C-alpha positions as CSV (number, residue, x, y, z in Angstrom):
1,M,-272.4,3.0,51.9
2,E,-269.3,2.4,53.6
3,P,-268.0,-1.2,54.4
4,A,-269.2,-2.3,58.1
5,H,-265.3,-3.1,58.3
6,K,-262.1,-1.2,57.4
7,T,-258.9,-2.4,56.4
8,P,-255.9,-1.3,58.1
9,P,-253.6,0.8,56.5
10,G,-250.8,-1.8,55.8
11,I,-247.7,-1.4,56.8
12,V,-246.6,1.8,58.7
13,L,-242.8,3.3,58.4
14,T,-241.4,4.8,61.3
15,D,-240.1,8.4,60.6
16,A,-235.8,6.3,60.8
17,Q,-237.4,4.0,58.2
18,K,-238.2,6.1,56.1
19,K,-235.3,7.6,56.1
20,R,-233.3,4.4,55.7
21,Q,-235.1,3.3,52.5
22,R,-234.5,6.8,51.0
23,E,-230.9,6.8,51.8
24,R,-231.1,3.0,50.0
25,S,-232.8,4.2,47.2
26,I,-229.9,7.0,46.7
27,A,-227.2,4.7,47.3
28,I,-228.9,2.3,44.3
29,A,-229.5,5.2,42.4
30,V,-225.9,6.3,42.5
31,A,-224.2,3.0,42.6
32,L,-226.9,2.7,38.9
33,G,-225.4,6.2,37.4
34,V,-222.1,5.1,38.0
35,L,-222.4,1.7,36.1
36,V,-224.1,3.6,33.5
37,V,-220.8,6.3,33.1
38,L,-218.1,3.4,33.5
39,F,-220.1,1.4,30.4
40,F,-220.6,4.4,28.1
41,A,-216.6,5.1,28.9
42,V,-215.2,1.7,28.1
43,T,-217.2,1.9,24.6
44,L,-216.1,5.3,24.3
45,V,-212.3,4.0,25.3
46,K,-212.7,1.1,22.7
47,G,-214.2,3.3,19.2
48,P,-215.3,2.3,16.9
49,A,-213.2,-1.6,17.0
50,V,-216.2,-2.9,18.7
51,L,-217.9,-3.2,15.2
52,H,-215.4,-4.6,13.1
53,R,-214.2,-7.9,15.2
54,P,-214.0,-11.4,13.6
55,M,-217.0,-13.2,13.9
């Protein structure tokens, strides 16, 4: 048996809101990718000297 009352579907986004949300997600992903590449490049530039520092 189904319940007598159905729960509302929750927040339903309009097409414009879905588009903006997707654009924000893509922007966040690109920014994160740039940071990863930047950290990788800095690590390559510093080279193995990073591991041989005085403690």
